[in-house]
C-alpha positions in Angstrom: 0.0 0.0 0.0 1.3 3.5 -0.8 1.0 6.4 1.6 0.9 10.1 0.8 2.0 13.0 3.0 -0.6 15.4 4.3 1.6 17.3 6.8 4.6 17.3 9.1 4.2 17.7 12.9 6.6 20.5 13.8 5.8 21.1 17.4 3.3 20.7 20.3 0.9 23.5 21.1 -0.3 24.2 24.6 -0.7 21.6 27.2 -3.8 19.8 26.1 -2.2 17.5 23.5 -2.5 19.6 20.4 0.2 19.4 17.8 1.3 22.0 15.3 1.2 20.7 11.7 2.8 22.2 8.6 0.4 20.9 6.0 1.3 19.8 2.5 -2.3 18.9 1.7 -4.3 21.5 -0.3 -7.5 20.4 1.4 -6.8 20.6 5.2 -10.6 20.7 6.0 -11.2 17.5 4.1 -8.2 15.8 5.7 -8.5 16.8 9.4 -12.3 16.5 10.1 -13.3 15.0 13.4 -12.9 11.2 13.1 -10.5 11.4 10.1 -7.9 8.6 10.1 -4.3 9.5 9.7 -1.1 7.5 9.9 1.9 8.9 11.7 5.3 7.9 10.5 8.2 8.6 12.8 11.8 9.4 11.7 13.0 6.1 13.1 10.5 4.0 11.2 7.8 4.0 13.9 4.2 4.1 12.7 0.9 4.7 14.5 -2.7 5.1 13.4 -4.4 8.2 14.7 -7.9 9.6 14.7 -8.4 13.3 14.5 -10.3 14.7 17.5 -10.1 18.4 16.8 -8.7 20.7 14.1 -8.3 24.5 14.0 -5.9 26.8 12.2 -3.4 29.1 13.9 -1.2 31.4 11.8 0.2 29.2 9.0 -0.3 26.0 10.9 -3.1 23.4 11.4 -3.5 22.5 15.0 -4.7 18.9 15.6 -5.6 16.8 18.6 -6.0 13.1 18.4 -8.5 10.6 20.1 -6.9 9.2 23.3 -4.2 11.9 23.6 -5.2 14.7 26.0 -1.9 15.9 27.3 1.3 17.5 25.9 3.5 14.7 27.3 1.6 12.1 25.3 2.1 13.8 22.0 5.7 15.0 22.3 7.1 11.9 20.6 5.0 12.7 17.4 7.1 15.9 16.8 9.3 15.6 13.7 7.1 12.9 12.3 4.9 12.9 9.1 1.2 12.5 8.9 0.1 10.5 5.9 -3.0 8.9 4.4 -3.2 5.5 2.7 -3.9 5.3 -1.0 -7.5 4.4 -0.5 -8.0 7.6 1.4 -7.1 9.8 -1.5 -9.9 12.2 -2.4 -11.8 12.1 -5.6 -10.6 15.1 -7.5 -12.6 17.3 -9.7 -12.1 17.0 -13.4 -8.8 18.3 -14.7 -7.2 18.1 -11.3 -4.6 15.5 -10.6 -2.3 14.3 -7.8 1.3 15.2 -8.4 2.4 11.6 -8.1 -0.1 10.7 -10.9 1.5 13.2 -13.3 5.2 13.0 -12.6 6.9 10.5 -14.8 4.4 10.9 -17.6 5.6 11.0 -21.2 5.0 14.4 -22.9 3.9 14.4 -26.5 3.9 17.5 -28.8 0.4 17.7 -30.2 1.5 19.4 -33.4 4.3 17.0 -34.4 3.2 13.9 -32.5 6.8 13.7 -31.2 7.9 12.8 -27.7 9.3 15.8 -26.0 10.4 14.3 -22.6 8.9 13.3 -19.3 7.3 15.3 -16.5 10.0 15.7 -13.8 8.2 17.9 -11.2 5.4 20.3 -10.7 6.1 23.8 -9.3 3.5 26.1 -7.8 5.1 29.5 -8.1 2.0 31.6 -8.3 -1.3 31.8 -10.3 -0.6 28.6 -12.3 1.3 25.5 -11.6 4.3 24.9 -13.9 5.0 21.4 -15.2 8.7 20.8 -15.6 9.6 18.6 -18.6 12.9 16.8 -18.6 14.2 16.5 -22.1 17.1 14.5 -23.5 20.2 16.7 -24.2 18.3 19.9 -23.7 17.4 22.1 -20.8 14.2 21.5 -19.0 11.0 22.9 -20.6 8.7 24.8 -18.3 5.0 24.5 -19.3 2.3 26.5 -17.5 -0.7 24.4 -16.5 -3.2 26.4 -18.6 -5.7 25.1 -21.2 -4.0 26.3 -24.4 -0.8 24.4 -23.4 -1.7 21.3 -21.5 -4.3 19.7 -23.8 -4.8 16.2 -22.5 -3.7 14.3 -19.4 -4.1 10.5 -19.6 -3.3 9.3 -16.1 -3.8 5.6 -17.0 -1.4 5.5 -19.8 0.9 8.2 -18.3 0.8 10.4 -21.4 0.4 14.2 -21.5 -0.4 15.9 -24.8 0.8 19.5 -25.0 0.9 22.5 -27.3 4.2 24.3 -27.0 3.2 27.9 -27.6 5.6 30.3 -29.2 8.1 31.7 -26.7 7.8 28.8 -24.2 10.8 27.0 -25.6 13.7 29.4 -25.6 
């Protein structure tokens, strides 16, 4: 079974067993609802199933407490660990939204020529639009904005992305 990170526990908060989480999930409210199952992975390989008791936000952090942990001393060992969900807990995404792990590694095809350009190496989120980084053989990486005129079709099953490289993108 694969697991996917939703956040990292960076500290405890107060004395009532809350932990401070730096979230990597884009949907904290759908991850940290009361009763939500999470799996904690420690740095040394430990692992524990947790159930969210409470969730609130504070500054840039999500504050969580877990069922059965009502005291700061009981949650201190969670600090530094990562909260993950199992593959079957992944949310159904709206159309034209994808998990990064589904897209990275896909083959990129130029829609005009039908030729293979390279593979998706990573996805950056610098601002308004995500940028898909395409690793190309013997050329520098191609940066493609995730906008409709450029990313034409994403086939997750076959790991193929069809793109239109607009003028000025490949310089």
